[in-house]
C-alpha positions in Angstrom: 8.1 4.4 -2.2 8.7 5.6 1.3 10.4 3.3 3.7 7.2 3.0 5.8 5.2 2.2 2.6 7.7 -0.6 1.8 7.4 -2.0 5.2 3.5 -2.0 4.8 3.7 -3.7 1.5 6.2 -6.4 2.8 3.7 -7.0 5.8 0.8 -7.5 3.4 2.8 -9.8 1.3 4.0 -11.8 4.2 0.4 -12.2 5.5 -0.6 -13.5 2.1 2.5 -15.6 1.3 1.5 -19.3 0.8 -2.1 -18.5 1.8 -3.6 -16.3 -1.0 -3.0 -15.1 -4.4 -1.7 -11.7 -5.2 -1.9 -10.1 -8.6 0.6 -7.3 -9.5 0.3 -5.5 -12.8 3.3 -3.5 -14.0 4.7 -2.1 -17.2 8.2 -2.5 -15.6 9.9 -6.0 -16.1 10.3 -8.0 -12.8 14.1 -7.8 -13.4 14.0 -4.0 -12.7 11.8 -4.1 -9.6 14.6 -4.4 -7.1 16.5 -1.4 -8.4 13.4 0.8 -8.2 12.7 0.1 -4.6 14.8 2.5 -2.5 15.8 0.2 0.6 17.9 -2.8 -0.6 17.0 -5.1 2.3 13.3 -4.5 2.0 13.6 -4.7 -1.8 15.1 -8.2 -1.4 12.3 -9.4 0.8 9.6 -7.9 -1.3 10.9 -9.2 -4.6 11.4 -12.7 -3.0 7.8 -12.9 -1.9 6.5 -11.6 -5.2 8.5 -13.6 -7.7 9.0 -16.9 -5.8 6.3 -19.3 -7.2 5.0 -16.5 -9.5 3.4 -16.9 -12.9 4.7 -14.1 -15.0 2.8 -13.2 -18.0 4.8 -11.0 -20.4 2.5 -9.5 -23.0 4.0 -8.9 -26.4 2.8 -7.2 -29.6 1.6 -3.8 -30.5 -0.2 -1.6 -27.8 -3.9 -1.7 -28.0 -4.0 1.9 -26.8 -1.7 3.1 -29.6 -3.8 1.1 -32.1 -7.2 2.5 -30.7 -5.7 6.0 -30.7 -4.6 5.8 -34.3 -8.0 4.5 -35.4 -9.7 7.5 -33.5 -7.4 10.0 -35.2 -8.3 8.5 -38.6 -12.0 8.5 -37.9 -11.8 12.2 -36.6 -9.9 13.3 -39.7 -12.8 12.1 -42.1 
């Protein structure tokens, strides 16, 4: 993300912090979010507001997309 986009995201998160819920969906574990944001100071602030008091739901098991794709492949082969 560009620096201006990170600042916009931080502003949104600050406005919502302790007032509203925010849902973030990612395939990247929260432990890696900081390293993927380009500006360390903004990354600290963003990650702090997102992870503090968060409920993290880590899904496990096989991918439904892979399962459905395999079933579609078998059905088309018939």
